[in-house]
C-alpha positions, 0 to 999 in steps of 0.5 A: 500500500502506497499512501501519497495523500494527506487528509486536508485540515484533519484536526479542524474536521474532527473538531467541528464534526463530532458524532452527536451520539459519541460514535455508538449509532453514528454513521459517517458518509465520506463522500470523497473517500480518496485514500481514506485519510479522513475516514481512517481518523474518524474510525480510529477516534470513535471505536463504535462509529460506522463509515461509508466511503464513496469514490468514483475511482475504483483504483484509488478506492482499493488503496483506501480499502487496504488502509481501512482493513483494520476497520473492515467490520465498520467500514463499507466502501461503495464505488459510485459518484456521491450525487448518485448515492444520495439520489438513491438513498433509502430514507427508511433505513439508517441515516448518517449523522456525519456527511463529509465532502473533500472536493480536492483531487487526491495527490495520487491522481496527480502523481500516480494516476496516469490520467493526465491531471497534471501538466508537469507530466507527459501523460494521456490527456484523459482526466476521467475519475470514473472510467465509465465517463464517455468524454475525456479531456482529449475529446474536449480539446480536439473536438470542441469548437473554438468558442465552446472551448474558450467558454469551458476554460473561462467558466470552469477555470476563470482563465482570463486568456481563455480565448487566446488559448482556445485559438492556439489549441484550434490552430495546433490541432489542424495539423495533429491531434493533441494527445498528451498533457505535455503537448497541451501544457506547451500550447498554453504556455505559448498562447499566453503573454510572456509576463503571464508565464511567470506568475504565482501559478503555472499558466496551464493551471486554470485550464487544466482545472477547467477541463477536469471539472468539465470532464467529471461534471464536478460543479453540477454534481455538488449542486445536485448532491448537497440538498440530497445529502442534507435530506439524508442526514439525520437532524442533529447531524453535521454536514461539512464541505472542504473546497479548493477553489472559488467556484466550489466554495460559492456553491456551498456558501450560498446553499448553506445560507439558503438553508439557514434562512428562517423561511425557505419556502418558494418566494411565490408561495402564498403561505409558509409551510416550512415552519419559519425556522432554519433547516441548518445552523451555520457553525463556520460563519467564515470558512475555516482555513488551514493552519500555516504549519499545515500549508508549509508541510502540505502545500496542496492544502493552501487553497482549502476552505472548510464550511460546516453546518448542523442540521436542525430539522427535516424538510420536504424537497422537490427533486 
Protein backbone atom coordinates (compact mmCIF):
# COMPACT_ATOMS: atom_id res chain seq x y z
CA UNK A 1 0.00 0.00 0.00
CA UNK A 2 1.49 3.33 -1.09
CA UNK A 3 -0.19 6.34 0.55
CA UNK A 4 0.73 9.66 -1.09
CA UNK A 5 -2.16 11.89 0.04
CA UNK A 6 -2.52 13.65 3.40
CA UNK A 7 -6.05 14.47 4.55
CA UNK A 8 -6.54 18.23 4.47
CA UNK A 9 -7.50 20.12 7.65
CA UNK A 10 -7.92 16.89 9.56
CA UNK A 11 -7.80 18.47 13.02
CA UNK A 12 -10.39 21.09 12.07
CA UNK A 13 -12.71 18.47 10.57
CA UNK A 14 -12.52 16.39 13.74
CA UNK A 15 -13.11 19.48 15.88
CA UNK A 16 -16.27 20.59 14.08
CA UNK A 17 -17.74 17.21 13.18
CA UNK A 18 -18.15 15.37 16.47
CA UNK A 19 -20.51 12.36 16.26
CA UNK A 20 -23.68 13.53 18.05
CA UNK A 21 -24.13 10.17 19.82
CA UNK A 22 -20.47 9.79 20.66
CA UNK A 23 -19.98 7.17 17.95
CA UNK A 24 -22.42 4.48 19.10
CA UNK A 25 -25.19 4.52 16.49
CA UNK A 26 -23.44 7.20 14.40
CA UNK A 27 -22.69 6.76 10.71
CA UNK A 28 -20.19 8.80 8.71
CA UNK A 29 -20.58 9.09 4.95
CA UNK A 30 -17.26 10.17 3.44
CA UNK A 31 -18.42 11.29 0.02
CA UNK A 32 -14.93 11.57 -1.46
CA UNK A 33 -13.01 8.75 0.18
CA UNK A 34 -9.80 9.03 -1.82
CA UNK A 35 -7.08 7.17 0.03
CA UNK A 36 -9.20 7.09 3.17
CA UNK A 37 -7.36 9.57 5.39
CA UNK A 38 -10.34 11.33 6.94
CA UNK A 39 -12.30 8.11 7.44
CA UNK A 40 -9.27 6.39 9.00
CA UNK A 41 -9.02 9.19 11.56
CA UNK A 42 -12.73 9.07 12.43
CA UNK A 43 -12.76 5.29 12.83
CA UNK A 44 -9.61 5.43 14.94
CA UNK A 45 -11.01 8.10 17.25
CA UNK A 46 -14.52 6.64 17.64
CA UNK A 47 -14.43 2.85 18.14
CA UNK A 48 -18.19 2.42 17.70
CA UNK A 49 -18.58 4.66 14.65
CA UNK A 50 -19.52 3.12 11.30
CA UNK A 51 -18.47 4.64 8.00
CA UNK A 52 -19.47 4.50 4.35
CA UNK A 53 -16.78 5.60 1.90
CA UNK A 54 -17.75 6.70 -1.59
CA UNK A 55 -15.45 7.16 -4.57
CA UNK A 56 -15.98 7.07 -8.32
CA UNK A 57 -12.43 5.84 -8.89
CA UNK A 58 -12.09 2.12 -8.17
CA UNK A 59 -8.29 2.28 -8.37
CA UNK A 60 -7.82 4.76 -5.55
CA UNK A 61 -10.60 3.13 -3.57
CA UNK A 62 -8.59 -0.08 -3.48
CA UNK A 63 -5.80 1.82 -1.73
CA UNK A 64 -8.34 3.06 0.81
CA UNK A 65 -9.64 -0.48 1.27
CA UNK A 66 -6.18 -1.65 2.30
CA UNK A 67 -5.71 1.34 4.59
CA UNK A 68 -9.04 0.76 6.30
CA UNK A 69 -8.59 -3.02 6.61
CA UNK A 70 -8.28 -2.84 10.44
CA UNK A 71 -11.82 -1.40 10.48
CA UNK A 72 -13.34 -3.67 7.84
CA UNK A 73 -16.31 -4.58 10.04
CA UNK A 74 -17.23 -0.91 10.45
CA UNK A 75 -16.31 0.44 7.02
CA UNK A 76 -18.33 -0.09 3.85
CA UNK A 77 -16.83 1.11 0.57
CA UNK A 78 -19.02 1.94 -2.43
CA UNK A 79 -17.67 2.64 -5.91
CA UNK A 80 -20.01 5.43 -7.02
CA UNK A 81 -20.44 9.17 -7.51
CA UNK A 82 -21.77 10.90 -4.40
CA UNK A 83 -24.71 12.55 -6.17
CA UNK A 84 -25.93 9.17 -7.40
CA UNK A 85 -25.51 7.63 -3.95
CA UNK A 86 -27.68 10.23 -2.24
CA UNK A 87 -30.19 10.27 -5.09
CA UNK A 88 -30.90 6.60 -4.41
CA UNK A 89 -30.51 6.78 -0.63
CA UNK A 90 -33.14 4.63 1.18
CA UNK A 91 -34.76 7.15 3.53
CA UNK A 92 -36.45 4.45 5.59
CA UNK A 93 -33.17 2.96 6.79
CA UNK A 94 -30.23 4.05 8.91
CA UNK A 95 -29.36 7.70 8.37
CA UNK A 96 -25.90 9.26 8.59
CA UNK A 97 -25.13 11.72 11.36
CA UNK A 98 -21.95 12.93 9.65
CA UNK A 99 -21.52 13.72 5.96
CA UNK A 100 -18.16 14.96 4.67
CA UNK A 101 -17.19 16.19 1.22
CA UNK A 102 -13.49 16.83 0.46
CA UNK A 103 -13.70 18.18 -3.07
CA UNK A 104 -9.96 18.23 -3.72
CA UNK A 105 -8.30 15.90 -6.18
CA UNK A 106 -6.01 13.44 -4.42
CA UNK A 107 -2.26 13.78 -4.86
CA UNK A 108 -2.45 10.17 -6.05
CA UNK A 109 -4.18 11.31 -9.23
CA UNK A 110 -1.51 13.91 -9.94
CA UNK A 111 1.45 11.69 -9.07
CA UNK A 112 0.39 8.14 -9.92
CA UNK A 113 -2.99 8.21 -11.62
CA UNK A 114 -1.59 8.26 -15.15
CA UNK A 115 -4.69 10.00 -16.47
CA UNK A 116 -3.34 13.44 -17.28
CA UNK A 117 -4.37 15.53 -14.28
CA UNK A 118 -1.03 17.33 -14.20
CA UNK A 119 0.73 19.35 -16.89
CA UNK A 120 4.02 18.57 -15.13
CA UNK A 121 3.98 15.02 -16.52
CA UNK A 122 3.55 13.88 -20.09
CA UNK A 123 0.54 11.58 -19.81
CA UNK A 124 -2.52 10.73 -21.92
CA UNK A 125 -4.99 13.61 -21.92
CA UNK A 126 -7.84 11.87 -20.10
CA UNK A 127 -8.82 13.29 -16.65
CA UNK A 128 -11.77 10.94 -16.11
CA UNK A 129 -12.23 9.98 -12.46
CA UNK A 130 -14.80 7.35 -13.39
CA UNK A 131 -13.85 5.08 -16.28
CA UNK A 132 -17.46 4.88 -17.47
CA UNK A 133 -17.48 8.57 -18.45
CA UNK A 134 -17.65 8.92 -22.20
CA UNK A 135 -15.94 12.30 -22.79
CA UNK A 136 -12.26 12.76 -21.91
CA UNK A 137 -10.21 15.93 -21.73
CA UNK A 138 -8.68 14.93 -25.05
CA UNK A 139 -12.13 14.79 -26.63
CA UNK A 140 -12.91 18.32 -25.44
CA UNK A 141 -9.58 19.73 -26.58
CA UNK A 142 -9.71 18.08 -30.00
CA UNK A 143 -13.40 18.39 -30.93
CA UNK A 144 -14.98 21.42 -29.25
CA UNK A 145 -15.44 24.48 -31.48
CA UNK A 146 -13.16 27.37 -30.54
CA UNK A 147 -15.85 29.44 -28.82
CA UNK A 148 -17.13 26.47 -26.76
CA UNK A 149 -13.62 25.53 -25.69
CA UNK A 150 -12.96 29.13 -24.63
CA UNK A 151 -16.20 29.13 -22.65
CA UNK A 152 -15.17 25.96 -20.79
CA UNK A 153 -11.79 27.46 -19.85
CA UNK A 154 -13.37 30.69 -18.66
CA UNK A 155 -16.42 29.25 -16.88
CA UNK A 156 -14.66 26.45 -15.00
CA UNK A 157 -11.13 27.84 -14.74
CA UNK A 158 -11.78 31.59 -14.66
CA UNK A 159 -8.95 31.79 -17.19
CA UNK A 160 -8.50 35.39 -18.34
CA UNK A 161 -6.77 34.32 -21.58
CA UNK A 162 -9.30 31.63 -22.44
CA UNK A 163 -9.93 32.93 -25.96
CA UNK A 164 -6.25 33.20 -26.81
CA UNK A 165 -5.65 29.68 -25.51
CA UNK A 166 -8.63 28.25 -27.40
CA UNK A 167 -7.48 29.90 -30.62
CA UNK A 168 -3.98 28.45 -30.22
CA UNK A 169 -5.38 24.98 -29.46
CA UNK A 170 -7.57 25.03 -32.58
CA UNK A 171 -4.67 26.22 -34.73
CA UNK A 172 -2.44 23.44 -33.40
CA UNK A 173 -4.96 20.63 -33.82
CA UNK A 174 -5.42 21.44 -37.51
CA UNK A 175 -2.02 19.82 -38.01
CA UNK A 176 -2.23 16.99 -35.48
CA UNK A 177 -4.33 15.63 -32.65
CA UNK A 178 -3.41 16.76 -29.14
CA UNK A 179 -2.91 13.55 -27.16
CA UNK A 180 -0.77 14.33 -24.11
CA UNK A 181 -0.68 16.76 -21.21
CA UNK A 182 2.81 17.83 -22.24
CA UNK A 183 1.58 18.95 -25.64
CA UNK A 184 -1.33 20.87 -24.18
CA UNK A 185 0.84 22.48 -21.50
CA UNK A 186 3.26 23.73 -24.16
CA UNK A 187 0.42 25.07 -26.30
CA UNK A 188 -0.98 27.04 -23.38
CA UNK A 189 2.48 28.31 -22.41
CA UNK A 190 2.98 29.70 -25.93
CA UNK A 191 -0.55 31.14 -26.11
CA UNK A 192 -0.34 33.50 -23.14
CA UNK A 193 1.66 36.73 -22.82
CA UNK A 194 5.27 36.36 -21.56
CA UNK A 195 4.56 38.13 -18.26
CA UNK A 196 1.72 35.65 -17.54
CA UNK A 197 4.09 32.69 -17.80
CA UNK A 198 5.97 33.57 -14.64
CA UNK A 199 3.20 34.39 -12.20
CA UNK A 200 2.27 32.72 -8.92
CA UNK A 201 0.93 29.64 -10.70
CA UNK A 202 1.81 27.89 -13.94
CA UNK A 203 -0.18 29.39 -16.85
CA UNK A 204 -1.77 26.00 -17.58
CA UNK A 205 -3.15 25.56 -14.05
CA UNK A 206 -6.56 27.15 -14.63
CA UNK A 207 -7.09 25.48 -18.00
CA UNK A 208 -6.33 22.03 -16.60
CA UNK A 209 -8.70 22.70 -13.69
CA UNK A 210 -11.41 23.74 -16.14
CA UNK A 211 -11.01 20.61 -18.27
CA UNK A 212 -11.09 18.32 -15.21
CA UNK A 213 -14.25 19.99 -13.90
CA UNK A 214 -15.93 19.76 -17.30
CA UNK A 215 -14.97 16.11 -17.86
CA UNK A 216 -16.24 14.96 -14.46
CA UNK A 217 -19.20 17.34 -14.13
CA UNK A 218 -17.87 18.38 -10.73
CA UNK A 219 -19.88 21.56 -10.13
CA UNK A 220 -23.14 20.01 -11.31
CA UNK A 221 -22.56 17.01 -9.05
CA UNK A 222 -22.02 19.10 -5.92
CA UNK A 223 -25.09 21.23 -6.73
CA UNK A 224 -27.16 18.05 -7.01
CA UNK A 225 -25.59 16.30 -4.03
CA UNK A 226 -25.83 18.99 -1.34
CA UNK A 227 -29.64 19.04 -0.98
CA UNK A 228 -29.80 15.25 -1.27
CA UNK A 229 -27.08 14.76 1.35
CA UNK A 230 -28.82 17.20 3.69
CA UNK A 231 -32.08 15.31 3.20
CA UNK A 232 -30.40 12.02 4.15
CA UNK A 233 -28.60 13.50 7.17
CA UNK A 234 -30.43 12.96 10.44
CA UNK A 235 -31.41 16.05 12.48
CA UNK A 236 -28.62 16.98 14.86
CA UNK A 237 -26.02 15.71 12.41
CA UNK A 238 -23.20 17.60 10.71
CA UNK A 239 -22.51 18.33 7.05
CA UNK A 240 -19.00 19.52 6.21
CA UNK A 241 -17.50 20.51 2.87
CA UNK A 242 -13.86 21.24 2.00
CA UNK A 243 -13.48 23.24 -1.20
CA UNK A 244 -10.38 24.24 -3.14
CA UNK A 245 -11.46 26.99 -5.49
CA UNK A 246 -13.97 29.81 -5.59
CA UNK A 247 -16.45 28.08 -7.91
CA UNK A 248 -16.99 25.22 -5.46
CA UNK A 249 -16.93 27.43 -2.40
CA UNK A 250 -19.55 29.77 -3.86
CA UNK A 251 -21.97 26.88 -4.39
CA UNK A 252 -21.50 25.62 -0.83
CA UNK A 253 -21.67 29.08 0.77
CA UNK A 254 -24.95 30.03 -0.90
CA UNK A 255 -26.54 26.65 -0.28
CA UNK A 256 -25.75 26.86 3.43
CA UNK A 257 -27.02 30.44 3.58
CA UNK A 258 -30.26 29.46 1.88
CA UNK A 259 -30.86 26.64 4.35
CA UNK A 260 -30.06 28.96 7.25
CA UNK A 261 -32.92 31.32 6.38
CA UNK A 262 -35.90 31.47 8.75
CA UNK A 263 -38.23 30.75 5.84
CA UNK A 264 -37.13 28.58 2.94
CA UNK A 265 -40.43 28.44 1.05
CA UNK A 266 -40.58 29.43 -2.60
CA UNK A 267 -40.94 33.20 -2.86
CA UNK A 268 -44.09 32.76 -4.97
CA UNK A 269 -45.71 30.53 -2.38
CA UNK A 270 -48.52 32.46 -0.62
CA UNK A 271 -48.33 30.62 2.74
CA UNK A 272 -45.24 29.45 4.62
CA UNK A 273 -45.27 25.72 5.27
CA UNK A 274 -41.63 25.24 6.29
CA UNK A 275 -42.31 26.21 9.89
CA UNK A 276 -40.48 29.51 9.70
CA UNK A 277 -37.27 28.12 11.18
CA UNK A 278 -33.87 27.44 9.59
CA UNK A 279 -33.05 23.97 8.34
CA UNK A 280 -29.40 24.28 9.40
CA UNK A 281 -27.24 26.18 11.83
CA UNK A 282 -24.06 27.51 10.23
CA UNK A 283 -21.14 26.66 12.50
CA UNK A 284 -18.47 28.36 10.39
CA UNK A 285 -19.60 31.95 9.83
CA UNK A 286 -16.42 32.36 7.80
CA UNK A 287 -14.68 29.44 6.14
CA UNK A 288 -12.07 27.68 8.26
CA UNK A 289 -8.61 27.82 6.69
CA UNK A 290 -5.63 25.51 7.14
CA UNK A 291 -3.07 26.48 9.75
CA UNK A 292 0.20 27.97 8.42
CA UNK A 293 2.20 24.93 9.52
CA UNK A 294 -0.12 22.63 7.53
CA UNK A 295 0.35 24.77 4.43
CA UNK A 296 4.11 24.58 4.89
CA UNK A 297 4.05 20.81 5.34
CA UNK A 298 1.28 20.07 2.81
CA UNK A 299 1.24 22.75 0.08
CA UNK A 300 -1.90 21.37 -1.68
CA UNK A 301 -3.87 22.49 1.38
CA UNK A 302 -3.13 26.18 0.81
CA UNK A 303 -6.38 26.94 -1.03
CA UNK A 304 -8.65 24.73 1.12
CA UNK A 305 -11.72 26.10 2.90
CA UNK A 306 -13.92 24.19 5.33
CA UNK A 307 -17.60 25.03 5.91
CA UNK A 308 -19.77 23.08 8.37
CA UNK A 309 -23.46 23.17 9.30
CA UNK A 310 -25.55 21.30 11.85
CA UNK A 311 -28.94 20.09 10.65
CA UNK A 312 -31.83 21.32 12.77
CA UNK A 313 -34.82 19.65 11.13
CA UNK A 314 -36.04 17.67 8.18
CA UNK A 315 -37.73 19.40 5.28
CA UNK A 316 -39.51 18.31 2.15
CA UNK A 317 -37.53 18.97 -1.00
CA UNK A 318 -38.66 18.82 -4.62
CA UNK A 319 -36.25 16.75 -6.68
